PAMAR-209949 format. One record per residue: residue number from 1; x, y, z of N, C-alpha, C in turn; residue in three letters. Coordinates in steps of 0.001 Angstrom, whole numbers, plus 500000, padded with zeros to 6 digits. Atoms other than C-alpha are relative to their C-alpha. Layout:
# residues N
NUM, X, Y, Z, X, Y, Z, X, Y, Z, Ala
...
***
This chain:
# residues 298
1, 499140, 500959, 499290, 568607, 938039, 871119, 500156, 500391, 501464, Met
2, 499804, 499749, 498577, 569155, 937681, 874842, 501438, 500409, 500223, Val
3, 498657, 499547, 499710, 572165, 939701, 876035, 500695, 499056, 500958, Gly
4, 499215, 500876, 499129, 575000, 938052, 877938, 499575, 500135, 501450, Leu
5, 500427, 499782, 498617, 573914, 939673, 881208, 498657, 499362, 500282, Gly
6, 501321, 500605, 499842, 570297, 938618, 880718, 500077, 498482, 499938, Asn
7, 499846, 501452, 500084, 571433, 935136, 879695, 500465, 499410, 501316, Gly
8, 499530, 500469, 498696, 573317, 934728, 882973, 498904, 500109, 501047, Arg
9, 501096, 499834, 499047, 570348, 936085, 884901, 498940, 498916, 499809, Ala
10, 500962, 501075, 500264, 568026, 933577, 883198, 500532, 498658, 500480, Leu
11, 499388, 501224, 499480, 570485, 930800, 884036, 499903, 499973, 501532, Leu
12, 500124, 499912, 498544, 570515, 932005, 887659, 498568, 499714, 500439, Ala
13, 501407, 500248, 499688, 566706, 931964, 887629, 499672, 498515, 499891, Leu
14, 500237, 501430, 500172, 566693, 928384, 886327, 500600, 499203, 501160, Ala
15, 499348, 500689, 498876, 569180, 927250, 889005, 499221, 500235, 501285, Val
16, 500779, 499665, 498809, 567181, 929064, 891685, 498708, 499190, 500054, Leu
17, 501255, 500759, 500055, 563962, 927377, 890548, 500245, 498540, 500362, Thr
18, 499671, 501388, 499678, 565618, 923949, 890740, 500317, 499837, 501495, Leu
19, 499617, 500080, 498583, 567100, 924641, 894195, 498773, 500127, 500891, Ile
20, 501154, 499777, 499137, 563927, 926045, 895748, 498910, 498953, 499776, Trp
21, 500986, 501056, 500232, 561743, 923424, 894075, 500388, 498705, 500690, Gly
22, 499548, 501255, 499386, 563859, 920496, 895269, 500065, 500099, 501521, Tyr
23, 499914, 499830, 498540, 564110, 921971, 898785, 498765, 499448, 500706, Thr
24, 501191, 500570, 499370, 560537, 920824, 899452, 500171, 498506, 500236, Trp
25, 499711, 501422, 499808, 561675, 917228, 898972, 501003, 499819, 501133, Val
26, 498988, 500062, 498941, 564707, 917857, 901207, 499341, 500201, 501365, Val
27, 500679, 499730, 498732, 562482, 919319, 903948, 499131, 498822, 500425, Ala
28, 500821, 501176, 499697, 560126, 916341, 903717, 500870, 498871, 500553, Lys
29, 499092, 501043, 499523, 563074, 913949, 904162, 500546, 500336, 501385, Gln
30, 499431, 499594, 498713, 564461, 915965, 907096, 499046, 499723, 501154, Ala
31, 500976, 500275, 498936, 561235, 915347, 909020, 500120, 498581, 500535, Leu
32, 499743, 501343, 499461, 562353, 911717, 909410, 500945, 500067, 501194, Asp
33, 498973, 499890, 498969, 565047, 913001, 911783, 499637, 500979, 501117, Phe
34, 500353, 498987, 499000, 563303, 915804, 913694, 498522, 500324, 499915, Ala
35, 501372, 499532, 500015, 559893, 917090, 914693, 499880, 501259, 499159, Gly
36, 500156, 498859, 500909, 558408, 919851, 912507, 500483, 501334, 500571, Pro
37, 499612, 498710, 499436, 559017, 922714, 914934, 501502, 500060, 500269, Phe
38, 498542, 500034, 499806, 562548, 921626, 915844, 500712, 500153, 498659, Ala
39, 499370, 499910, 501309, 563387, 921171, 912178, 499878, 501409, 499431, Met
40, 500187, 498624, 500467, 561898, 924566, 911339, 500982, 500942, 500692, Ala
41, 499085, 499138, 499248, 563993, 926171, 914094, 501437, 499806, 499546, Ala
42, 498636, 500261, 500462, 567227, 924440, 913047, 500232, 500601, 498625, Trp
43, 499875, 499482, 501365, 566617, 925388, 909420, 500131, 501516, 499998, Arg
44, 499996, 498542, 499981, 565904, 929037, 910213, 501270, 500553, 500648, Ala
45, 498801, 499519, 499304, 568775, 929475, 912675, 501239, 499819, 499125, Val
46, 498844, 500251, 500872, 571307, 927867, 910323, 499991, 500943, 498801, Ala
47, 500098, 499108, 501147, 570032, 929879, 907367, 500319, 501439, 500356, Gly
48, 499719, 498632, 499552, 570161, 933128, 909348, 501496, 500201, 500211, Thr
49, 498556, 499905, 499777, 573741, 932449, 910424, 500770, 500106, 498701, Gly
50, 499311, 499978, 501294, 574820, 931763, 906865, 499795, 501339, 499292, Val
51, 500262, 498716, 500640, 573144, 934954, 905611, 500837, 501120, 500608, Leu
52, 499191, 498963, 499366, 574929, 937136, 908182, 501479, 499843, 499640, Phe
53, 498617, 500225, 500445, 578251, 935510, 907264, 500174, 500522, 498572, Ile
54, 499939, 499515, 501379, 577494, 936240, 903598, 500012, 501526, 499951, Ala
55, 500023, 498541, 499942, 576678, 939862, 904447, 501368, 500559, 500374, Leu
56, 498684, 499533, 499553, 579979, 940272, 906277, 501049, 499817, 498905, Ala
57, 499011, 500264, 501046, 582010, 938661, 903481, 499818, 500928, 498805, Leu
58, 500287, 499127, 501140, 580298, 940803, 900849, 500082, 501477, 500365, Met
59, 499922, 498631, 499483, 580681, 943925, 903029, 498723, 500780, 499693, Arg
60, 501299, 499347, 500142, 576990, 944677, 902721, 499623, 500605, 501353, Arg
61, 500374, 499357, 498731, 575368, 946925, 905379, 499359, 499004, 500966, Pro
62, 500504, 500910, 498972, 574639, 945092, 908633, 499043, 500686, 500969, Leu
63, 500824, 499254, 499054, 572652, 947823, 910377, 498547, 499562, 499978, Gly
64, 501415, 500354, 499854, 569178, 947032, 911682, 499156, 501262, 499844, Leu
65, 500880, 498867, 500274, 566532, 949410, 910299, 498594, 499671, 500489, Val
66, 501385, 500165, 499535, 563100, 949877, 911933, 499804, 498655, 500701, Ala
67, 500018, 501316, 499325, 563468, 947048, 914503, 498611, 499398, 500186, Pro
68, 501333, 500548, 499739, 559770, 946694, 915392, 499348, 499517, 498708, Leu
69, 500609, 500389, 501276, 558560, 946641, 911797, 500726, 498794, 499401, Lys
70, 499241, 501145, 500501, 561371, 944255, 910805, 499627, 498738, 500765, Thr
71, 500386, 501151, 499177, 560413, 941976, 913710, 498622, 499475, 499601, Ala
72, 501344, 500422, 500400, 556758, 941928, 912609, 500049, 499278, 498652, Ile
73, 499821, 500674, 501293, 557776, 941075, 909037, 500589, 498611, 500224, Val
74, 499378, 501287, 499706, 559997, 938307, 910433, 499046, 499013, 500635, Gly
75, 500992, 500869, 499368, 557121, 936963, 912517, 499183, 499257, 498950, Leu
76, 500819, 500616, 501042, 555131, 936311, 909342, 500850, 499291, 498945, Phe
77, 499250, 500533, 501139, 557776, 935770, 906633, 500865, 498809, 500373, Gln
78, 499162, 501122, 499574, 560033, 933460, 908636, 499295, 499144, 501043, Thr
79, 500603, 500768, 498918, 558256, 932457, 911846, 498777, 499206, 499578, Gly
80, 501254, 500673, 500363, 554718, 931705, 910670, 500157, 499175, 498730, Ala
81, 499890, 500705, 501274, 555657, 930732, 907118, 500736, 498666, 500148, Phe
82, 499219, 501236, 499892, 558363, 928177, 907987, 499326, 499012, 500941, Ile
83, 500663, 500899, 499049, 556483, 926777, 910999, 498797, 499309, 499366, Ala
84, 501221, 500567, 500582, 553197, 926295, 909132, 500304, 499088, 498811, Leu
85, 499688, 500827, 501171, 554741, 924976, 905909, 500679, 498693, 500406, Ser
86, 499344, 501229, 499530, 556944, 922489, 907798, 499006, 499089, 500687, Thr
87, 501049, 500783, 499330, 554014, 921351, 909928, 499117, 499331, 498947, Trp
88, 500839, 500571, 501059, 551975, 920845, 906750, 500682, 498817, 499333, Ala
89, 499254, 501068, 500671, 554727, 918646, 905278, 499911, 498658, 500729, Leu
90, 500085, 501247, 499237, 554195, 916088, 908052, 498981, 499058, 499373, Val
91, 501090, 500839, 500508, 550943, 914855, 906489, 499680, 500207, 498523, Asp
92, 500262, 499732, 501414, 551007, 916286, 902954, 501300, 499854, 499230, Val
93, 498814, 500199, 500819, 553411, 915405, 900168, 500682, 501312, 499641, Gly
94, 499214, 498808, 500322, 556155, 917813, 899140, 499420, 500746, 498805, Ala
95, 500548, 499356, 501191, 554614, 918471, 895718, 498709, 500739, 500289, Gly
96, 501268, 499358, 499662, 551138, 919210, 897052, 500230, 501241, 500846, Arg
97, 499728, 498864, 499119, 552532, 921467, 899773, 500539, 501174, 499204, Thr
98, 499424, 498919, 500807, 554571, 923455, 897247, 498934, 500688, 499169, Ala
99, 501072, 499411, 500809, 551528, 923961, 895019, 499126, 500906, 500850, Val
100, 500845, 499202, 499108, 549429, 925197, 897950, 500734, 501252, 500466, Leu
101, 499215, 498857, 499539, 552237, 927456, 899187, 500098, 501065, 498909, Ile
102, 499768, 499033, 501070, 552736, 929050, 895787, 498714, 500536, 499387, Phe
103, 501175, 499184, 500299, 549189, 930301, 895642, 500194, 501397, 500582, Thr
104, 499678, 498717, 499368, 550877, 933216, 897446, 499663, 501218, 499140, Met
105, 500307, 498789, 500780, 550524, 935668, 894489, 498522, 500380, 500027, Pro
106, 501437, 499697, 499960, 546731, 935343, 894591, 499623, 500584, 501354, Ile
107, 500285, 499442, 498667, 546616, 935919, 898363, 500569, 501414, 500111, Trp
108, 499429, 498652, 500000, 548907, 938921, 897855, 499065, 500969, 499280, Thr
109, 500944, 499185, 500758, 546472, 940255, 895247, 498780, 500349, 500848, Leu
110, 501206, 499783, 499192, 543492, 939813, 897586, 500286, 500854, 501232, Leu
111, 499650, 499217, 498808, 545272, 941207, 900660, 500320, 501449, 499642, Leu
112, 499728, 498635, 500447, 546492, 944232, 898691, 498695, 500754, 499762, Ala
113, 501332, 499409, 500192, 542845, 944863, 897799, 499381, 500375, 501347, Trp
114, 500628, 499776, 498701, 541693, 944552, 901424, 500765, 500997, 500874, Leu
115, 499196, 499207, 499069, 544609, 946262, 903202, 500500, 501299, 499371, Ile
116, 499419, 498831, 500646, 546167, 948656, 900693, 499015, 500749, 499102, Leu
117, 500986, 499340, 500847, 543023, 949466, 898738, 500314, 499941, 498523, Gly
118, 499678, 500142, 501421, 544554, 948332, 895436, 498868, 499251, 499297, Glu
119, 501139, 500584, 500693, 541777, 947559, 892973, 500392, 498732, 499250, Arg
120, 499839, 501202, 500818, 541416, 944127, 891402, 499199, 500220, 498731, Ile
121, 500645, 499626, 501260, 540646, 944630, 887747, 499867, 498805, 499061, Arg
122, 500208, 500891, 501129, 539208, 942534, 884953, 500478, 498581, 500176, Gly
123, 499504, 501370, 500051, 541203, 939393, 884296, 500635, 499546, 501306, Ala
124, 499462, 500399, 498697, 542738, 939480, 887782, 498972, 499183, 500782, Gln
125, 501053, 500770, 499333, 539387, 938226, 889073, 499958, 498572, 499453, Trp
126, 499983, 501346, 500588, 539576, 935302, 886623, 501169, 499194, 500550, Trp
127, 498831, 500684, 499424, 543056, 934457, 887915, 499710, 499555, 501423, Ala
128, 500341, 500352, 498623, 541796, 934545, 891498, 498981, 498862, 500038, Ala
129, 501035, 501038, 500023, 538738, 932429, 890638, 500578, 498653, 499602, Ala
130, 499372, 501255, 500436, 540837, 929831, 888813, 500827, 499388, 501122, Ser
131, 499154, 500500, 498920, 543292, 929556, 891707, 499173, 499484, 501168, Thr
132, 500821, 500415, 498861, 540618, 929374, 894412, 499209, 498733, 499677, Leu
133, 500678, 501241, 500401, 538703, 926714, 892446, 500975, 498826, 500059, Thr
134, 498976, 501042, 499904, 541918, 924726, 892125, 500294, 499616, 501438, Gly
135, 499793, 500289, 498575, 542447, 925046, 895873, 498901, 499094, 500542, Leu
136, 501124, 500814, 499517, 538987, 923616, 896523, 500141, 498547, 499551, Ala
137, 499846, 501372, 500507, 539761, 920584, 894333, 501142, 499262, 500704, Leu
138, 498889, 500643, 499289, 543047, 919938, 896155, 499650, 499747, 501461, Ile
139, 500345, 500147, 498580, 541731, 920526, 899673, 498870, 498996, 500186, Ile
140, 501166, 500890, 499924, 538436, 918679, 899033, 499362, 500043, 501400, Gln
141, 500571, 499874, 498653, 536676, 920014, 902158, 498829, 499056, 500259, Pro
142, 501093, 500965, 499826, 533813, 917592, 901515, 500519, 498616, 500396, Trp
143, 499392, 501293, 499678, 536245, 914716, 902117, 500865, 500175, 501252, Asn
144, 499335, 499709, 498734, 537202, 914898, 905800, 501049, 498939, 500332, Leu
145, 498932, 500961, 499746, 540401, 912869, 905617, 501088, 500650, 500851, His
146, 499000, 499557, 499033, 543490, 913178, 907769, 500819, 501195, 499513, Ala
147, 499109, 498953, 500498, 545415, 915539, 905476, 499309, 501351, 499824, Ser
148, 500712, 498738, 500181, 542704, 918237, 905434, 500639, 501104, 500842, Leu
149, 499390, 499008, 499121, 544240, 920037, 908417, 501356, 500441, 499457, Gln
150, 498672, 499667, 500515, 547713, 919868, 906866, 499902, 500898, 498764, Ala
151, 500176, 499161, 501187, 546450, 921349, 903587, 499615, 501424, 500399, Lys
152, 500374, 498671, 499510, 544847, 924214, 905501, 501218, 500714, 500577, Ile
153, 498770, 499414, 499474, 548174, 924770, 907286, 500865, 500556, 498876, Leu
154, 499208, 499532, 501136, 549906, 925064, 903909, 499431, 501297, 499428, Ala
155, 500634, 498776, 500499, 547376, 927670, 902762, 500249, 501157, 500961, Ile
156, 499704, 498957, 499013, 547850, 929604, 906016, 501445, 500478, 499875, Leu
157, 498603, 499615, 500233, 551600, 929541, 905329, 500094, 500942, 498803, Ala
158, 500008, 499135, 501184, 550948, 931046, 901886, 499444, 501380, 500339, Ala
159, 500597, 498721, 499594, 548752, 933743, 903455, 500977, 500795, 500866, Ile
160, 498997, 499321, 499164, 551455, 934515, 906056, 501092, 500618, 499128, Ala
161, 498987, 499491, 500932, 554001, 934899, 903232, 499461, 501220, 499264, Trp
162, 500610, 498880, 500722, 551618, 937148, 901284, 499866, 501220, 500908, Ala
163, 500157, 498888, 499068, 550945, 939249, 904382, 501333, 500693, 500249, Leu
164, 498686, 499385, 499798, 554673, 939780, 904903, 500366, 500892, 498813, Ser
165, 499738, 499187, 501193, 554914, 941067, 901315, 499212, 501303, 500058, Ile
166, 500832, 498809, 499872, 552040, 943474, 901942, 500591, 500958, 501030, Ile
167, 499411, 499151, 498960, 553714, 944741, 905132, 501257, 500698, 499504, Leu
168, 498791, 499381, 500546, 557026, 945319, 903363, 499618, 501106, 499020, Val
169, 500451, 499000, 500966, 555171, 947171, 900620, 499448, 501236, 500707, Lys
170, 500605, 498887, 499262, 553257, 949288, 903146, 501050, 500809, 500750, Arg
171, 498958, 499339, 499202, 556374, 950065, 905187, 501289, 500220, 499213, Trp
172, 498783, 499978, 500815, 558797, 950357, 902263, 500906, 501190, 500315, Arg
173, 499164, 498847, 499665, 559960, 953846, 903315, 500755, 499761, 501305, Lys
174, 499350, 500269, 498710, 560669, 952812, 906902, 501011, 498871, 499895, Ala
175, 499121, 501166, 500152, 562292, 949560, 905743, 500973, 500173, 498839, Leu
176, 499110, 499737, 501134, 564422, 951253, 903081, 501427, 499592, 500353, Ala
177, 498680, 500545, 499664, 567449, 949019, 903635, 500436, 499054, 498894, Ala
178, 499509, 501014, 500913, 569630, 946625, 901690, 499115, 498754, 500104, Asp
179, 500961, 501106, 499991, 567358, 943735, 900655, 500558, 498780, 500734, Val
180, 499400, 501157, 499350, 569787, 941043, 901808, 500115, 500220, 501501, Leu
181, 499914, 499675, 498578, 570312, 942801, 905138, 498626, 499898, 500666, Ser
182, 501364, 500098, 499470, 566554, 943133, 905666, 499582, 498539, 500120, Leu
183, 500329, 501425, 499968, 566145, 939438, 904815, 500655, 499318, 501198, Thr
184, 499284, 500626, 498888, 568808, 938426, 907349, 499403, 500392, 501345, Ala
185, 500523, 499546, 498712, 567379, 940556, 910153, 498591, 499469, 500272, Trp
186, 501346, 500529, 499758, 563764, 939491, 909629, 500071, 498499, 500296, Gln
187, 499817, 501416, 499701, 564985, 935878, 909594, 500489, 499795, 501422, Met
188, 499507, 500105, 498621, 566804, 936487, 912881, 498847, 500105, 500991, Ala
189, 501162, 499861, 499115, 563598, 937695, 914536, 499076, 498795, 499885, Phe
190, 500862, 501165, 500192, 561552, 934886, 912989, 500600, 498744, 500592, Gly
191, 499317, 501171, 499421, 564156, 932323, 914078, 499835, 499952, 501506, Ser
192, 500183, 499948, 498542, 563862, 933493, 917683, 498622, 499467, 500388, Ala
193, 501359, 500512, 499742, 560115, 932808, 917534, 499954, 498485, 499817, Val
194, 499999, 501437, 500276, 560694, 929360, 916017, 500726, 499213, 501092, Leu
195, 499278, 500667, 498911, 563246, 928450, 918704, 499116, 499923, 501236, Val
196, 500895, 499994, 498829, 560760, 929475, 921414, 498895, 498963, 499845, Ala
197, 501057, 500979, 500251, 558018, 927360, 919820, 500546, 498581, 500122, Val
198, 499396, 501338, 499949, 560353, 924360, 919418, 500297, 499571, 501433, Ala
199, 499731, 500319, 498593, 561315, 924554, 923097, 498717, 499758, 500787, Leu
200, 501249, 500092, 499249, 557698, 924873, 924220, 499155, 498793, 499604, Ala
201, 500854, 501090, 500500, 556105, 922109, 922080, 500744, 498667, 500114, Val
202, 499340, 501320, 499892, 556942, 918485, 922998, 500037, 499299, 498637, Pro
203, 499826, 500708, 501264, 558319, 916579, 920013, 501009, 498881, 500194, Glu
204, 498971, 501037, 499957, 560467, 913587, 919231, 501373, 500658, 499978, Lys
205, 498660, 499401, 500005, 564181, 914268, 919873, 500619, 499972, 498607, Pro
206, 499310, 499934, 501286, 566288, 915319, 916904, 501056, 498904, 499918, Thr
207, 499027, 501071, 500216, 568294, 912404, 915518, 501121, 500520, 499102, Gln
208, 498886, 499447, 500765, 571630, 913873, 914487, 500749, 498884, 499292, Trp
209, 499293, 500978, 500814, 573302, 911980, 911672, 500601, 500745, 498814, Ser
210, 499443, 499344, 501186, 575432, 912786, 908608, 498929, 500342, 498961, Pro
211, 501064, 499750, 500966, 572303, 912498, 906454, 499198, 501236, 500374, His
212, 500782, 498843, 499550, 570331, 915006, 908552, 500816, 501285, 499870, Phe
213, 499137, 498825, 500114, 573295, 917399, 908649, 500111, 500431, 498540, Ile
214, 499934, 499676, 501431, 573556, 917178, 904847, 498708, 500670, 499534, Ala
215, 501285, 499391, 500361, 569840, 917949, 904487, 499905, 501419, 500552, Leu
216, 500025, 498677, 499373, 570165, 920872, 906905, 500930, 500961, 499256, Leu
217, 499060, 499169, 500754, 573186, 922156, 904973, 499390, 500445, 498681, Ala
218, 500661, 499629, 501253, 571182, 922064, 901734, 499028, 501145, 500247, Trp
219, 501021, 498984, 499740, 568394, 924125, 903317, 500608, 501334, 500421, Met
220, 499395, 498753, 499530, 570728, 926677, 904956, 500947, 500599, 498970, Ser
221, 499031, 499496, 500977, 573563, 926955, 902412, 499387, 500171, 498618, Leu
222, 500558, 499959, 501344, 571634, 926138, 899240, 498759, 500853, 499901, Gly
223, 501293, 499335, 500139, 568042, 927241, 899711, 500012, 501410, 500567, Ala
224, 500032, 498681, 499369, 568751, 930196, 902017, 501083, 500918, 499446, Thr
225, 498922, 499095, 500391, 572181, 931698, 901317, 500129, 500123, 498479, Ala
226, 499844, 499956, 501451, 572756, 930745, 897675, 498702, 500419, 499327, Leu
227, 501293, 499658, 500585, 569025, 931026, 896948, 499749, 501497, 499998, Gly
228, 500241, 498565, 499924, 568757, 934620, 898148, 500987, 500784, 499151, Trp
229, 499021, 499316, 500844, 571981, 935643, 896401, 499613, 499902, 498523, Leu
230, 500468, 500164, 501377, 570669, 934204, 893124, 498771, 500865, 499739, Leu
231, 501229, 499221, 500160, 567316, 935900, 893685, 500313, 501492, 499836, Trp
232, 499614, 498594, 500131, 568954, 939306, 894195, 500649, 500255, 498637, Leu
233, 499366, 499890, 501317, 571054, 938728, 891061, 498931, 500065, 498909, His
234, 501088, 500023, 500982, 567876, 937938, 889120, 499229, 501319, 500024, Val
235, 500789, 498772, 499882, 565981, 940967, 890460, 500733, 501212, 499427, Leu
236, 499221, 498859, 500480, 568833, 943319, 889544, 500101, 500031, 498477, Glu
237, 499715, 500078, 501433, 569013, 942128, 885921, 498805, 499633, 499126, Arg
238, 501168, 500383, 500787, 565558, 940933, 884872, 498786, 500810, 500432, Leu
239, 501254, 499361, 499608, 562141, 942623, 884783, 499264, 499150, 501033, Pro
240, 500699, 500696, 498922, 559864, 941734, 887683, 499161, 498836, 499484, Ala
241, 500873, 501075, 500498, 557529, 939685, 885475, 500810, 498750, 499657, Trp
242, 499168, 501158, 500303, 560416, 937474, 884327, 500476, 499320, 501284, Gln
243, 499565, 500558, 498720, 561700, 937039, 887878, 498879, 499187, 500640, Ala
244, 501128, 500690, 499379, 558208, 935984, 888963, 499698, 498652, 499360, Ser
245, 500211, 501302, 500627, 558351, 933015, 886571, 500434, 498853, 500909, Leu
246, 499591, 501037, 499047, 560081, 931129, 889399, 498813, 499495, 500796, Ser
247, 501205, 500401, 499272, 556688, 931097, 891127, 499280, 498883, 499259, Val
248, 500616, 501054, 500800, 555463, 928924, 888253, 500856, 498742, 499984, Leu
249, 499112, 501144, 500159, 558519, 926691, 888032, 500258, 499213, 501259, Gly
250, 499648, 500673, 498748, 559175, 925895, 891697, 499019, 498875, 500347, Ile
251, 500912, 501121, 499713, 555955, 923885, 892282, 500143, 498849, 499008, Pro
252, 499821, 501062, 501007, 556574, 921981, 889019, 501198, 499129, 500369, Val
253, 498814, 500749, 499584, 560070, 921005, 890182, 499687, 499163, 501236, Val
254, 500355, 500731, 498771, 558662, 920017, 893589, 499139, 498785, 499684, Ala
255, 500887, 501114, 500359, 555947, 917845, 892020, 500782, 498883, 499318, Ile
256, 499249, 501014, 500747, 558307, 916083, 889611, 501022, 499290, 500885, Leu
257, 498975, 500613, 499158, 561089, 915526, 892153, 499386, 499137, 501101, Ser
258, 500658, 500820, 498975, 558681, 914261, 894833, 499413, 498731, 499387, Ser
259, 500512, 501196, 500689, 557152, 911893, 892276, 501130, 499016, 499732, Arg
260, 498885, 500868, 500348, 560557, 910554, 891227, 500708, 499440, 501235, Leu
261, 499197, 500423, 498861, 562260, 910409, 894619, 499174, 499420, 501134, Gln
262, 500824, 500442, 498875, 559427, 909954, 897115, 498807, 499173, 499557, Leu
263, 501105, 500772, 500569, 556961, 908176, 894802, 498645, 500553, 500451, Asp
264, 501266, 499380, 499627, 554228, 910683, 895693, 499095, 500080, 498773, Glu
265, 500957, 499994, 501101, 551135, 910377, 893518, 498850, 500943, 500322, Arg
266, 501149, 499108, 499814, 548199, 912727, 892991, 498795, 499404, 499300, Val
267, 501233, 500479, 500609, 544590, 911873, 892275, 499550, 500921, 498874, Gly
268, 500478, 499238, 501158, 542631, 913142, 889299, 499467, 501375, 500402, Ser
269, 500514, 498710, 499543, 540840, 915881, 891276, 501140, 500929, 500402, Leu
270, 498856, 499188, 499600, 544127, 917073, 892783, 500768, 500494, 498775, Glu
271, 499309, 499594, 501223, 545745, 917106, 889337, 499251, 501130, 499300, Ala
272, 500809, 498931, 500601, 542854, 919192, 887991, 500158, 501296, 500788, Ala
273, 499809, 498820, 499162, 543233, 921546, 890950, 501348, 500658, 499753, Gly
274, 498664, 499457, 500277, 546963, 921930, 890283, 500034, 500733, 498667, Met
275, 500038, 499352, 501312, 546276, 922771, 886641, 499261, 501340, 500074, Leu
276, 500742, 498741, 499855, 543708, 925414, 887632, 500842, 501043, 500736, Leu
277, 499114, 499072, 499287, 546162, 926960, 890116, 501093, 500495, 499069, Ile
278, 498989, 499611, 500968, 548843, 926928, 887434, 499467, 500994, 498987, Gly
279, 500601, 499073, 500957, 546477, 928624, 885008, 499826, 501383, 500616, Ala
280, 500151, 498715, 499319, 545730, 931327, 887569, 501314, 500734, 500136, Gly
281, 498683, 499374, 499844, 549435, 931952, 888202, 500555, 500471, 498651, Leu
282, 499565, 499590, 501339, 550194, 932042, 884461, 499288, 501292, 499589, Val
283, 500763, 498797, 500359, 547426, 934614, 883979, 500519, 501213, 500764, Leu
284, 499456, 498893, 499206, 548783, 936759, 886835, 501342, 500451, 499427, Ile
285, 498704, 499647, 500585, 552281, 936602, 885305, 499828, 500760, 498685, Ser
286, 500260, 499317, 501269, 550903, 937585, 881907, 499507, 501426, 500232, Phe
287, 500524, 498664, 499705, 548997, 940524, 883390, 501106, 500910, 500528, Leu
288, 498869, 499207, 499510, 552139, 941678, 885240, 500904, 500423, 498849, Asn
289, 499176, 499693, 501174, 554110, 941465, 881977, 499366, 501104, 499166, Trp
290, 500693, 499006, 500826, 551478, 943451, 880085, 499997, 501367, 500673, Arg
291, 500000, 498736, 499253, 551270, 946070, 882835, 501371, 500669, 499954, Ser
292, 498654, 499433, 500020, 555036, 946511, 882955, 500376, 500493, 498604, Gln
293, 499716, 499585, 501378, 555222, 946700, 879161, 499357, 501351, 499706, Arg
294, 500685, 498712, 500225, 552672, 949530, 879172, 500741, 501125, 500691, Arg
295, 499259, 498963, 499262, 554629, 951416, 881860, 501294, 500339, 499288, Val
296, 498734, 499786, 500712, 557888, 950945, 879939, 499761, 500797, 498728, Thr
297, 500327, 499274, 501230, 556242, 952105, 876735, 499648, 501459, 500258, Gly
298, 500378, 498643, 499662, 554778, 955146, 878445, 501227, 500820, 500387, Ala
***
């Protein structure tokens, strides 16, 4: 039976998956009121502010550790990731973008092989092959339509996210800080980059309205502050393989909610690609579970 603590953690994981999955639809709607770079900057700045307020209220450490390394992580995890993923949303549906973004575990696997020298073994290659084949079916490079560039932007966002994970892993001793504090500080650095980009790139003016403010509040209060607090709660109480199940659920929520609310449809090739990516992510999760079970048993 699932213990009470684990039951609450699983409930937190389910709520987190719903929040982060639906946020892709919210971000797509917010682009009706602002350009992609301005919206990315507003989202990041608001989210950073809320995180620092949460840190203060929770009396968590506020000290900045390893400023240069934290800034580099922020450049990729917040700056590049949010800018590229928001830019991709302009021409690609929320569901498709989420699927492309959440190929991140495979890029992390490949980058860890190239940068950290971690070997890719056996079935991990099958997971990578399944995911990359699915990507090809979604991107359809043989079909030079308008959304090709946007799909590539989404993949670059996933790679930027994966690279930030590799950097944190490589610098884990130097960045040995409270996870929420590290998240807030890297977001602060990434937000500064996004503000600079938004000021430098000409875009349509932001149309402030109650609707846009509500969407921005969802992304800053819900997706950022509440999302990270739920994620930390999950990490503290569940094994890593169970926590990683959100990677499987978030794109599903994004696809279903974008279909219901935005009437976004996918073609047969794209659907096949999504299934192959899902199969690759399921295999990676299974391998992580098996690996952790062996370590626990040992």
